[in-house]
N, C-alpha and C positions, 0 to 999 in steps of 0.2 A: 485434580478435578473432583468437585464434590457433587456435581449433578451434571445431566446431559447439557451440553452447550446449546444455547439458543442463538440463532443467527438473525440479525436484524440490520436495518438500514437507516441511518440519519435519526437515531434516538438518543445517542450519547451526549450528555451536557458537557460543557466546558470543564466542569469540575471532574467529572468521570475521565474525561480524555487526559486531563492534567495528571490525575492520580495514576493513570495507566502509563503515561509517558515517564513520570517519576519511577515507577516501579520497574520499567523496562530500560531505563537509562544506560546502565552498565552493559546491556547487551549490544548496544550500538558501538561500532568500532569506527572512529573514536567515540567516546560518549556523546549522546545527543546534546547534553547540557554543555559540553565544551564548545559547541558550535552555534547554539541558539538558546535563547531565554526560554525555558519550558513554558512559563505562564503565557508569555506573548505568543508562542507557537500554538499553544492549546487554544488560545482566543482566535487565532487565524483559521485553524482546522474547524472549529466549531462554527465559525461564520461563513467560511468560503469553500470548504471542501465537501466533498460527498464521502460520507464515512460508511464503511462496511464493518459490521461489529459482530463479535462473538461474546456472548454473556454467559458466565458461569454464576447463576443466581443474580445477586446485585452487583457482581464484579465484572467490569469490562476486561475480559481475558485476552482478546485478540481485536486488533484494529488494523484496517487498511484505509488510508485516507488519500483521495485523489482529486485533482482539479479536473473537472470534466466540463467546463463551461467556456471554453475557447472556441467559439463558433466560427471565428474567422479562419484560424489555422486548422481547425477540426482535429486538434492534437491534445490528448489528455496527458496528464502528468502524475504518476504515483508519487506522493510526497512522503508517505510514512507506511511502513510494514512492521508491525510489532505483536509479539505474543508473550504473555507472562511467562517466566521461567517454569513455573509448575504445570504449564499447559503445552510445553513444547513438545514436538513430534506427535501430535495428535492429528495432524491434517488441518489444523485451523488456518494457517497462513495460506495453504494451497486453496481451501474452500473460499475464504475471503477474496483472494486474488481471482478466482474463477468468476465470482460475482461481480467484482470491479471490471473485468474484461467484458463480461456479458452486458453490463450497463453501458460501457463505451461503445460496444457495438450497436446497441440499441439506440444510442444517441448519434449514431452514423459517424462516429469519429474515424479519422483515417489511421491514426496511430495512437499508441500508448506508450509513454516514456517513463523512464526512472533512472536514478543513479544508485549505485550500491557500493559499499566499501569493498575494495580488492581483498581485504582481510576477512571477508564473510563468504567463504566458499560455499556453504550451505545455501545462503540466500541466492547466490549467483547460480547454483544448481537448480534451485526451484524456479528461478525466472527462465532459465534455459528450457526447462522441462515445460514451461507454459508457452514456449515459442519466441521468447524475447531473444534478440541477438545484439552482439556488442556494436556500438555506434560511435566508440571514442571514449574520452576520458582523460584523466590525468594520472599522476603517480599514485594517488591514494583512492581514487573513485573511478569506477567504470560506469559509462553511460550505456543503456540498454534501450531498446526499442522494440515494440510488438507491431508490425503492420496489421492493420484491421480490414483494410480493403485491398482488393487485387488491383494494382495501378493499371494493368493492361484492359480490365473490364469495368473498373470502379465498382465492383460488387463486393460484398462482404466475404471475407475468408472464413473458412470453417473454424 
């Protein structure tokens, strides 16, 4: 890290998102580029996702992208969590995820869901620490969810 990280929301361009995804590609297990076309995915994120960003000067150092627009099911989905290798273990992913959860609550979402590689114990640990619980999955990926409303009272959970 060369300077203090600045946290922002919805400022990253498609190009910044693409460069970030390319720089983080090998950290995904399996690599993100083996599952999606990175340019197409960056387009989709820049157009449809709510982005929570950590900037180190002009460099997008951390990114959480979530779809928080399903008012019918009131369920949000975190589609991407990534931090540049040189910025790992600085609390960036945790800070960005807290911002994402706070916005989902503000939007009165009932839950937030995500999928994570079973080969990523650190990521699974972070999500558990944030209150996410396992809700299924397959051999390679674990589905997790975070209830945001208490079903007995329909009030926000802390």
